[in-house]
Each structure stands twice: as structure tokens, then as C-alpha cells.
C-alpha positions as CSV (number, residue, x, y, z in Angstrom):
1,M,-168.8,55.4,-97.4
2,I,-166.8,53.9,-100.3
3,L,-167.5,54.5,-103.9
4,T,-166.6,51.8,-106.5
5,L,-166.5,51.9,-110.3
6,D,-166.7,48.5,-112.0
7,L,-166.0,48.8,-115.7
8,G,-167.5,45.6,-117.2
9,T,-167.8,44.5,-120.8
10,S,-171.4,45.6,-121.2
11,A,-171.8,48.3,-118.5
12,L,-170.0,50.5,-116.0
13,K,-171.5,50.3,-112.5
14,A,-171.0,52.9,-109.8
15,T,-171.9,51.7,-106.3
16,L,-171.9,53.5,-103.0
17,F,-171.3,51.1,-100.0
18,D,-171.3,51.7,-96.3
19,L,-168.6,50.0,-94.3
20,D,-171.0,47.1,-93.5
21,G,-171.2,46.2,-97.1
22,A,-174.7,47.5,-97.7
23,V,-175.4,49.1,-101.0
24,V,-176.5,52.7,-100.3
25,A,-176.9,53.6,-104.0
26,R,-176.1,52.2,-107.4
27,G,-176.0,53.5,-110.9
28,A,-175.1,51.9,-114.2
29,A,-174.5,53.0,-117.8
30,E,-174.2,50.9,-120.9
31,V,-170.7,50.5,-122.5
32,P,-171.1,50.0,-126.3
33,T,-168.9,47.5,-128.1
34,V,-168.0,48.0,-131.8
35,Y,-167.4,45.0,-134.1
36,P,-165.6,46.4,-137.1
37,R,-164.9,42.9,-138.6
38,E,-165.8,39.4,-137.9
39,G,-164.0,38.3,-134.7
40,W,-163.0,41.9,-133.8
41,A,-164.4,43.7,-130.6
42,E,-163.4,47.2,-129.6
43,Q,-164.6,49.8,-127.1
44,D,-164.0,53.6,-127.0
45,P,-162.2,54.6,-123.7
46,D,-164.0,58.0,-124.0
47,A,-167.3,56.1,-123.8
48,W,-166.1,54.5,-120.6
49,W,-165.5,57.9,-119.1
50,Q,-168.9,59.1,-120.2
51,A,-170.4,56.0,-118.7
52,A,-168.6,56.8,-115.4
53,R,-170.1,60.3,-115.4
54,T,-173.6,59.0,-116.1
55,A,-173.4,56.2,-113.5
56,V,-172.0,58.4,-110.7
57,S,-174.6,61.1,-111.4
58,M,-177.3,58.5,-110.5
59,L,-175.9,58.1,-106.9
60,D,-176.8,61.6,-105.4
61,V,-173.5,61.7,-103.5
62,G,-174.0,65.3,-102.4
63,G,-173.3,65.7,-98.7
64,R,-172.1,62.1,-98.3
65,S,-168.7,61.4,-96.7
66,I,-166.6,59.3,-99.1
67,L,-163.6,57.7,-97.7
68,A,-162.1,56.4,-100.9
69,I,-162.8,55.3,-104.5
70,G,-162.1,51.7,-105.5
71,L,-161.7,50.5,-109.1
72,T,-162.2,47.2,-110.9
73,S,-162.5,46.4,-114.6
74,Q,-162.6,43.8,-117.4
75,R,-159.1,42.4,-118.2
76,E,-156.8,41.8,-121.1
77,G,-157.8,44.7,-123.2
78,I,-155.2,47.2,-124.6
79,V,-155.5,51.0,-124.6
80,P,-152.6,52.8,-126.2
81,V,-152.5,56.3,-124.8
82,G,-150.3,59.4,-125.5
83,R,-148.3,61.4,-122.9
84,D,-151.4,63.4,-122.2
85,G,-153.2,60.3,-121.0
86,R,-155.7,60.3,-123.8
87,P,-156.4,57.3,-126.0
88,L,-154.7,57.0,-129.4
89,A,-157.2,54.3,-130.6
90,R,-160.1,52.2,-129.4
91,C,-159.4,49.5,-126.9
92,I,-159.1,46.0,-128.3
93,I,-161.0,44.2,-125.6
94,W,-160.7,40.6,-124.3
95,L,-163.5,39.4,-126.6
96,D,-161.5,40.2,-129.7
97,R,-160.1,37.2,-131.6
98,R,-157.9,38.9,-134.3
99,A,-154.6,38.0,-132.6
100,Q,-154.9,34.2,-132.4
101,A,-152.1,33.6,-134.9
102,E,-149.9,36.1,-133.1
103,A,-150.6,34.4,-129.7
104,E,-149.8,31.0,-131.2
105,E,-146.6,32.4,-132.7
106,L,-145.5,33.6,-129.2
107,G,-146.3,30.2,-127.8
108,R,-143.9,28.6,-130.4
109,Q,-141.2,31.2,-129.8
110,F,-141.5,30.8,-126.0
111,P,-142.4,27.2,-125.2
112,D,-142.3,28.0,-121.4
113,L,-144.7,31.0,-121.8
114,H,-147.5,29.2,-119.8
115,Q,-145.1,28.3,-117.0
116,R,-143.7,31.8,-116.8
117,T,-146.8,33.9,-117.2
118,G,-149.6,31.5,-116.2
119,M,-151.4,32.2,-119.4
120,V,-152.1,29.8,-122.3
121,P,-151.0,31.4,-125.6
122,E,-154.4,32.5,-126.8
123,A,-156.0,35.6,-128.5
124,T,-157.6,36.8,-125.3
125,F,-154.5,38.0,-123.7
126,T,-152.7,41.3,-124.2
127,A,-149.4,40.2,-125.7
128,G,-150.9,38.8,-128.9
129,K,-152.9,42.0,-129.4
130,V,-149.8,44.2,-129.0
131,L,-148.0,42.0,-131.6
132,W,-150.9,42.5,-133.9
133,L,-150.7,46.3,-133.4
134,R,-147.0,46.2,-134.2
135,R,-147.7,44.5,-137.5
136,H,-150.8,46.4,-138.5
137,E,-150.8,49.7,-136.7
138,P,-147.1,50.3,-136.0
139,D,-147.5,54.1,-135.8
140,I,-149.9,53.8,-132.9
141,L,-147.5,51.5,-131.0
142,R,-144.6,53.9,-131.6
143,R,-146.6,56.9,-130.4
144,A,-148.0,55.2,-127.3
145,A,-146.5,56.5,-124.0
146,W,-148.4,53.8,-122.1
147,L,-150.1,50.6,-123.0
148,L,-152.9,50.3,-120.4
149,Q,-155.7,47.9,-119.5
150,P,-159.2,49.3,-118.9
151,R,-158.9,49.9,-115.1
152,D,-155.4,51.5,-115.7
153,Y,-157.0,53.9,-118.1
154,L,-159.7,54.9,-115.5
155,Y,-156.9,55.4,-113.0
156,I,-154.8,57.7,-115.1
157,R,-158.0,59.6,-116.1
158,M,-159.0,60.0,-112.5
159,A,-155.7,60.5,-110.7
160,A,-153.2,61.4,-113.5
161,T,-151.0,58.5,-112.3
162,P,-150.0,55.6,-114.5
163,L,-150.1,52.2,-112.7
164,T,-151.3,48.7,-112.8
165,D,-151.5,45.9,-110.2
166,P,-150.4,42.2,-110.3
167,S,-154.0,41.0,-110.9
168,L,-154.1,42.8,-114.2
169,A,-150.4,42.6,-115.1
170,S,-150.7,38.8,-114.9
171,R,-153.3,38.7,-117.6
172,T,-151.1,40.3,-120.2
173,M,-148.9,37.3,-121.0
174,F,-146.0,39.8,-120.4
175,Y,-145.7,39.3,-116.6
176,D,-143.4,36.7,-115.0
177,L,-145.3,35.3,-112.1
178,R,-142.3,33.9,-110.3
179,R,-140.1,37.0,-110.6
180,R,-143.0,39.4,-110.1
181,R,-141.9,41.7,-113.0
182,W,-142.3,42.2,-116.7
183,A,-140.7,39.6,-118.9
184,E,-138.2,41.6,-120.9
185,D,-137.5,39.0,-123.5
186,V,-141.2,38.7,-124.4
187,L,-141.5,42.5,-124.5
188,E,-138.6,42.6,-126.9
189,A,-140.1,39.9,-129.1
190,V,-143.4,41.8,-129.3
191,G,-141.7,45.2,-129.9
192,V,-142.7,46.9,-126.7
193,R,-140.4,49.1,-124.6
194,S,-140.5,48.3,-120.9
195,E,-141.2,52.0,-120.1
196,Q,-144.5,51.7,-122.1
197,L,-145.9,49.5,-119.5
198,P,-147.1,51.0,-116.2
199,P,-145.4,50.3,-112.9
200,V,-146.9,47.4,-111.0
201,H,-148.1,48.2,-107.5
202,P,-150.3,46.3,-104.9
203,S,-154.0,46.4,-105.3
204,I,-154.5,48.2,-102.0
205,W,-152.1,50.9,-103.0
206,A,-153.5,54.5,-103.3
207,P,-150.9,56.8,-104.7
208,G,-153.3,59.1,-106.5
209,R,-156.0,61.6,-105.6
210,L,-158.9,62.6,-107.7
211,T,-157.9,65.5,-109.8
212,R,-159.8,68.7,-110.0
213,E,-160.7,68.1,-113.6
214,A,-161.9,64.5,-113.0
215,A,-163.8,65.6,-109.9
216,A,-165.7,68.3,-111.8
217,D,-166.5,65.7,-114.5
218,L,-167.8,63.2,-112.0
219,G,-169.5,65.6,-109.6
220,L,-167.3,64.6,-106.7
221,S,-164.9,66.4,-104.4
222,D,-161.3,66.6,-105.6
223,G,-158.6,65.1,-103.6
224,L,-160.4,61.8,-102.8
225,P,-158.0,58.8,-102.5
226,V,-158.2,56.6,-105.6
227,V,-157.3,53.0,-104.7
228,A,-155.7,50.8,-107.4
229,G,-158.1,47.9,-107.0
230,G,-157.8,45.1,-109.6
231,G,-159.2,43.0,-112.3
232,D,-162.9,42.1,-112.1
233,R,-162.4,38.4,-111.6
234,P,-159.9,38.6,-108.7
235,C,-162.1,41.3,-107.1
236,E,-165.1,39.0,-107.6
237,V,-163.2,36.1,-105.9
238,L,-162.3,38.3,-103.0
239,G,-165.9,39.7,-102.7
240,A,-167.5,36.3,-103.0
241,G,-165.4,34.9,-100.2
242,A,-163.9,32.0,-102.2
243,A,-161.3,30.0,-100.4
244,A,-159.6,26.6,-100.4
245,G,-162.2,24.0,-101.3
246,R,-164.7,26.7,-102.1
247,A,-164.6,27.8,-105.7
248,M,-166.4,30.7,-107.3
249,E,-168.3,30.4,-110.6
250,S,-169.3,33.6,-112.3
251,S,-171.6,33.8,-115.4
252,G,-171.9,37.3,-116.8
253,T,-170.5,38.3,-120.2
254,A,-168.3,35.2,-119.8
255,T,-168.3,32.2,-117.5
256,N,-165.3,31.6,-115.2
257,L,-164.5,29.1,-112.5
258,S,-161.9,30.4,-110.0
259,L,-160.2,29.0,-107.0
260,P,-157.7,30.7,-104.8
261,G,-154.5,28.8,-104.2
262,P,-150.7,28.8,-104.2
263,L,-148.4,29.2,-107.2
264,P,-147.4,25.6,-108.0
265,D,-143.9,24.6,-109.0
266,V,-145.3,23.4,-112.3
267,I,-148.5,25.0,-113.7
268,P,-150.9,22.2,-114.8
269,E,-151.7,22.0,-118.5
270,G,-154.9,24.0,-119.5
271,I,-155.1,25.9,-116.2
272,L,-154.6,29.7,-116.0
273,I,-152.8,31.1,-112.9
274,S,-153.4,34.8,-112.2
275,A,-152.1,36.9,-109.4
276,H,-154.8,37.6,-106.8
277,V,-155.6,41.1,-105.5
278,V,-154.7,39.6,-102.1
279,P,-151.0,40.1,-101.8
280,G,-149.0,36.8,-102.2
281,Q,-152.0,34.8,-103.4
282,Y,-152.9,33.4,-106.8
283,I,-156.1,32.3,-108.6
284,W,-156.5,29.1,-110.5
285,E,-158.8,30.0,-113.3
286,Q,-160.8,28.3,-116.0
287,G,-162.3,30.9,-118.4
288,M,-165.1,29.3,-120.5
289,A,-168.0,30.3,-122.8
290,P,-168.9,33.9,-123.8
291,T,-172.1,33.4,-121.8
292,G,-173.7,36.8,-122.1
293,A,-173.4,36.8,-125.9
294,I,-174.8,33.3,-126.1
295,L,-177.8,34.1,-123.8
296,Q,-178.5,37.3,-125.7
297,W,-178.4,35.5,-129.1
298,A,-180.4,32.5,-128.0
299,G,-182.9,34.7,-126.1
300,A,-183.4,36.8,-129.3
301,L,-184.2,33.6,-131.2
302,L,-186.8,32.6,-128.6
303,S,-188.4,35.9,-127.6
304,P,-189.2,38.9,-129.8
305,A,-187.9,41.4,-127.2
306,P,-185.7,41.3,-124.1
307,T,-187.4,41.2,-120.8
308,P,-186.2,42.5,-117.4
309,Q,-185.0,40.2,-114.7
310,S,-187.6,39.4,-112.0
311,A,-187.1,40.2,-108.3
312,E,-186.3,36.5,-107.9
313,G,-183.5,36.7,-110.4
314,E,-185.2,34.9,-113.3
315,T,-185.7,36.0,-116.9
316,D,-188.0,34.7,-119.5
317,F,-185.1,32.6,-120.7
318,T,-184.4,30.8,-117.4
319,A,-188.2,30.5,-116.8
320,R,-188.5,28.8,-120.2
321,A,-185.7,26.4,-119.3
322,A,-187.5,25.4,-116.1
323,A,-190.5,24.2,-118.2
324,S,-188.2,21.6,-120.0
325,P,-187.2,18.4,-118.3
326,P,-183.6,17.6,-117.4
327,G,-181.8,16.7,-120.6
328,A,-184.0,19.0,-122.7
329,R,-185.7,16.0,-124.3
330,G,-182.5,14.7,-125.8
331,L,-181.2,18.1,-127.1
332,L,-177.5,19.0,-126.6
333,F,-175.9,22.3,-127.3
334,L,-172.2,23.1,-127.7
335,P,-171.6,26.7,-126.5
336,H,-168.6,27.6,-128.7
337,P,-169.6,30.3,-131.2
338,Q,-166.2,32.0,-130.9
339,G,-164.1,28.9,-130.3
340,A,-163.7,26.9,-127.1
341,R,-161.7,28.0,-124.1
342,A,-161.5,26.0,-120.9
343,P,-161.6,23.0,-120.7
344,W,-161.0,22.4,-124.4
345,W,-158.7,25.3,-125.5
346,N,-159.7,25.0,-129.2
347,P,-160.1,28.3,-131.1
348,R,-161.5,26.4,-134.1
349,A,-164.5,24.9,-132.2
350,R,-167.9,26.1,-133.2
351,A,-171.4,26.1,-131.7
352,A,-174.0,23.4,-132.6
353,W,-177.3,22.0,-131.5
354,W,-177.6,18.2,-131.8
355,G,-180.6,16.0,-131.4
356,L,-183.3,18.3,-132.7
357,T,-186.7,16.6,-133.3
358,L,-190.2,17.8,-134.1
359,E,-191.2,17.2,-130.4
360,Q,-188.9,19.8,-129.0
361,G,-189.7,23.5,-128.6
362,P,-188.3,26.8,-127.3
363,D,-188.3,25.6,-123.7
364,D,-185.9,22.7,-124.6
365,L,-183.7,25.0,-126.6
366,A,-183.4,27.3,-123.6
367,R,-182.7,24.5,-121.2
368,S,-180.0,22.9,-123.4
369,V,-178.1,26.2,-123.4
370,L,-178.1,26.5,-119.6
371,E,-177.2,22.8,-119.3
372,A,-174.3,23.2,-121.8
373,I,-172.7,26.0,-119.8
374,A,-173.1,23.9,-116.7
375,F,-171.4,21.1,-118.5
376,E,-168.5,23.3,-119.4
377,G,-168.2,24.2,-115.7
378,R,-168.1,20.5,-114.8
379,G,-165.2,20.0,-117.3
380,A,-163.4,22.8,-115.6
381,L,-163.9,21.2,-112.2
382,E,-162.5,18.0,-113.5
383,V,-159.4,19.8,-114.7
384,L,-158.9,21.2,-111.3
385,A,-159.5,17.8,-109.7
386,H,-156.9,16.2,-112.0
387,A,-154.4,18.9,-110.8
388,G,-155.1,17.9,-107.2
389,R,-157.4,20.9,-106.3
390,V,-160.5,19.6,-104.6
391,V,-163.7,21.7,-104.7
392,D,-166.3,20.9,-102.2
393,E,-168.8,23.7,-103.0
394,V,-169.2,26.5,-105.4
395,I,-170.3,30.1,-104.8
396,L,-172.2,31.6,-107.6
397,A,-171.6,35.2,-108.6
398,G,-172.5,37.4,-111.6
399,G,-175.8,37.0,-113.4
400,S,-176.1,33.2,-112.6
401,G,-175.9,34.1,-108.9
402,R,-179.4,35.5,-109.2
403,S,-181.1,32.6,-110.9
404,R,-182.2,29.7,-108.6
405,I,-183.3,27.7,-111.6
406,W,-179.9,27.8,-113.1
407,A,-178.3,27.3,-109.7
408,A,-180.3,24.1,-109.2
409,I,-179.1,22.8,-112.7
410,K,-175.5,23.5,-111.8
411,A,-175.7,21.9,-108.4
412,S,-176.9,18.6,-109.9
413,V,-174.6,18.7,-113.0
414,W,-171.6,19.3,-110.7
415,N,-172.9,17.1,-107.9
416,R,-171.9,19.7,-105.4
417,P,-173.7,22.3,-103.3
418,V,-173.9,25.8,-104.7
419,I,-174.0,28.9,-102.5
420,L,-175.9,32.1,-103.4
421,P,-174.3,35.1,-101.7
422,R,-175.9,38.3,-100.4
423,H,-174.1,40.2,-103.2
424,A,-174.0,38.4,-106.6
425,D,-172.2,41.6,-107.8
426,A,-169.1,40.5,-106.0
427,A,-166.6,42.4,-108.1
428,S,-167.8,45.8,-106.9
429,L,-167.8,44.5,-103.3
430,G,-164.2,43.2,-103.8
431,A,-163.1,46.7,-105.0
432,M,-164.9,48.2,-102.0
433,I,-163.0,45.8,-99.6
434,L,-159.7,46.7,-101.2
435,A,-160.4,50.4,-100.9
436,G,-161.5,50.0,-97.2
437,A,-158.3,48.0,-96.5
438,A,-156.2,50.7,-98.1
439,K,-157.6,53.3,-95.7
440,G,-157.5,51.0,-92.6
441,A,-161.3,50.8,-92.3
442,L,-161.5,47.1,-93.3
443,T,-159.3,44.0,-93.7
444,L,-159.1,41.6,-96.6
445,E,-160.5,38.9,-94.3
446,D,-163.9,40.8,-94.0
447,A,-165.5,39.3,-97.2
448,P,-167.4,36.4,-95.5
449,R,-168.9,38.9,-93.0
450,L,-169.8,41.5,-95.7
451,N,-171.1,38.9,-98.2
452,P,-172.7,36.0,-96.3
453,P,-174.7,33.2,-98.0
454,V,-178.4,33.7,-98.4
455,A,-179.2,30.3,-99.9
456,R,-177.6,26.8,-100.3
457,I,-178.8,24.5,-103.1
458,D,-177.8,20.9,-102.8
459,P,-177.7,18.5,-105.7
460,D,-180.6,16.1,-106.3
461,P,-179.0,12.6,-106.1
462,A,-181.3,11.1,-108.8
463,L,-180.9,14.1,-111.1
464,A,-177.1,14.1,-110.5
465,A,-177.0,10.4,-111.7
466,R,-179.1,11.3,-114.8
467,Y,-176.7,14.2,-115.5
468,D,-173.7,11.9,-115.4
469,E,-175.2,10.1,-118.4
470,I,-176.0,13.3,-120.3
471,Y,-172.6,14.8,-119.6
472,A,-170.9,11.7,-121.0
473,A,-173.0,12.1,-124.2
474,Y,-172.0,15.8,-124.3
475,R,-168.3,14.9,-124.1
476,R,-168.7,12.3,-126.8
477,L,-170.5,14.9,-129.0
478,Y,-167.7,17.4,-128.7
479,G,-165.2,14.7,-129.6
480,R,-167.1,13.7,-132.7
481,L,-167.5,17.3,-134.0
482,E,-164.1,18.6,-132.9
483,V,-162.4,20.7,-135.5
484,Q,-158.6,20.3,-135.4
């Protein structure tokens, strides 16, 4: 069997798979986020390790034969660690917005930064965060032996080996996609020594073995191979079986539209290009709304207490939305409480409800939120189409991959079929496939077999035409309220 650890923004999931992709056991533990100031978001790496211990303890792995351990994690965070591999400060995670000014400054200093790194100069990515550290916490930056992303921290904690892979390196805004190495001039401008960044190795590389100390902590046998794995989104793309013409949309903590493809000679404006976990491949990405935070916030407004997801994948929130007609009785929502990412790329945008009347109720508020995130996805599809990347159908992963109500909304808003896969938790499956491939038990082409579709939802032609009109109104509303 293969054990995977998926370090997300809200939880760490430990999953035990057999080699046919079936889940044998699964455990999860919450990962707390600290918000010291408005716009800041941090996590304690020691809390990640405690979550790993808790999640693995739920699996009852005693007596099971584990072939390898595969890893995946959230991206773009920065963990400064000392030579002993222990953190010097909390991780500034991807949600943190404090470094927007630093990111924009780097964009002015390096006008070709997007073309070289694939990243739009924006607060999400690691380089701006490191520049912020240099200016506000210079002692931490000087003391750091390594500047790691979350998966990299798990790896060094488990196998005492510093490394990263292209899928995570390419989200730092330090990594030259075409030369496949760190961009020394950007590192120098930010104040980072190249030796502070870990070596970049393929996602199927397994140089380290589980140390005796880590094995005792996790309740596992020492010496197990630990496979590098990759960032959660590329692992999700692999595990979902996305391919040319078949994009993946994932709505969890954030919403992202991803499509595998080549590295173009010129990267189109507004599109992020990341290295894939599949060697030699790339992912065209459109990262959108902070969906999890929006749903949690809006759900708290509409319900006094959170409710568990049903066996059918629905929550009270999505069930409420189903009780409202398409268009939410004229109500529109702009899902930008922390600024707008794709397709707008406007850090100064803010959320708004427009069109409120006395006839509307909680069901309409809920539906307007689900429709708004679907509209953002339509905008992302339009950006890809403008760049010549055709999408015929979309696989749904993450939380949205479990809600048929939301899937039906997306199908008609996008006027494309949507596919619900066997495993909506495709990131863990992607890490499992990488681990299996590293040990010769699987190939990277096994994803469609291990994660076949369980449902296909086609757009309703009449509803798709209605959504064309509503989407046009949505675009106009954003234009009228846009903050420059």
C-alpha cells in the first residue's frame, strides 16, 4: 500500500491507498491559521507535524505493508528553518497579503518576471514574502539555513533531506521556467543566497528514508522511502486525469482552473504557468476566489452553526442555493473579500452584493455566492480560450466535486459538460501515483484508470442562454465598481 500526506490550508489528510486506487483508510487533523493583523495569515509548522501525527494515528497501519510515502501540500508559503531543520518562525502562507507592495516592486524591477517565472507579480507568491522578511525580520532571513515551502518542510522533518521539486519551485517567483533553475538576479534583488533554497529534484524522486525519530513520532516503520511528490494543485491535476481539452476546476480553500499544456514561447497576459509534477509538462493556471473562506463566512451569516456534508456531497448551504431560481432573483455577488485574482488581477477589489430587495431571502444569498464563483470560472475559461487553449469539458475536484447542485450550476454557466470523478480528493491520489511510479508499481498514465468518472452533468441549453445574460450583467457590475 501507499501512504500519502496532503498538507492543505485547513487540514492535513493522511490516506492509505491500495495499488488500485481504493482508499483503505483515511485520517485528518485540523491545521489552525493565525491572523495576527488584517491581511496576514500564518501557520505553525510544528502544528503541521502534530496534525500529521494525529492523522496517521487514525489509519491503524500496524501490520500493513507500506511501499512508500507520498507527499503533497499547499504552495507559495515560506518557512525559514535553521540548520537543525526546525522552524525559526511561523509560515507566511499563500493567503497572506502583506507583501503586495513588495511583489509589485519586483514586477517593476523585473518587467520580464512573468515571462521568466510564469507568475504574475502578486502577494501570493514566495518572492514578495521573502522581500518583506528582509525588510521587517532581517535577522530571521540571515539565520535561515533553508527557505522551504510546506511540503519541503514535511520532507526535511521526515527524511532529514532538504529538497523541492519543479511544481513547488515554480510557484516562488524565483524559478526560471525555461532554464529550469533558480533566477540568480531575482534572488540577489530580494536578498537571498542561492544556497538558502533547496535543490530542485523530480517529483518522483525518493532520495530520503523515514528517519527513526520521525517514524517513532508517526507510528511507522523507519526506513520507508519518502517520495518528493509536489504541490497540491499539480498533484490534483494528475490525480483528476486532466489533459488537453479537459481542464480541472477545484474549489476548496481556493478555486483554481488548471489545464495541462506546453510552455509557450510567450506566456499570455494574466495566465500563470507552473511546472507540472509530470516531467517536462506544464500547467496553465487561473487561481481565483478564496472559496473556502467565502463559503464559511456566508454560511455563518445564513446558519447559526456549521452542518456536516451529506452522503450526496451537499451541505445546508448548497441545499439552500437549490431552493433559489437561477439568477437568485436578480441578486449578484462579487466574491472578492481579499482582492480579485484571475481573471481580474486586482488586489484592490472588494466583495459586494448588488440588487438586494425585500423579496429575497437566505436561499437567494446562497445561490448568488455559488453562481459568482462559477462566473469567475467562466472568466478564467475565456482567458484560456483567448490564448488559444480550448476546453471541451471540466473535471471537478475538491469540495465542489462532491456537490451535484453546484456542478449543475457550473455546467450551465460554462456551457460545458462537467465530470465528477471517483476521487474528488484528487491531490492525495496524485501524490499516491507519484509514489507508486517512483517505486515502479504504477505509471503516471494510470490516473484515468484509478480515478474514472462517476457522473457527467451536461449543461441545460435554456439555462445556459439565461446565464449568458446574467454573466454579462455580472461583468458590467464589476466594471462599474472596480477600484483602481
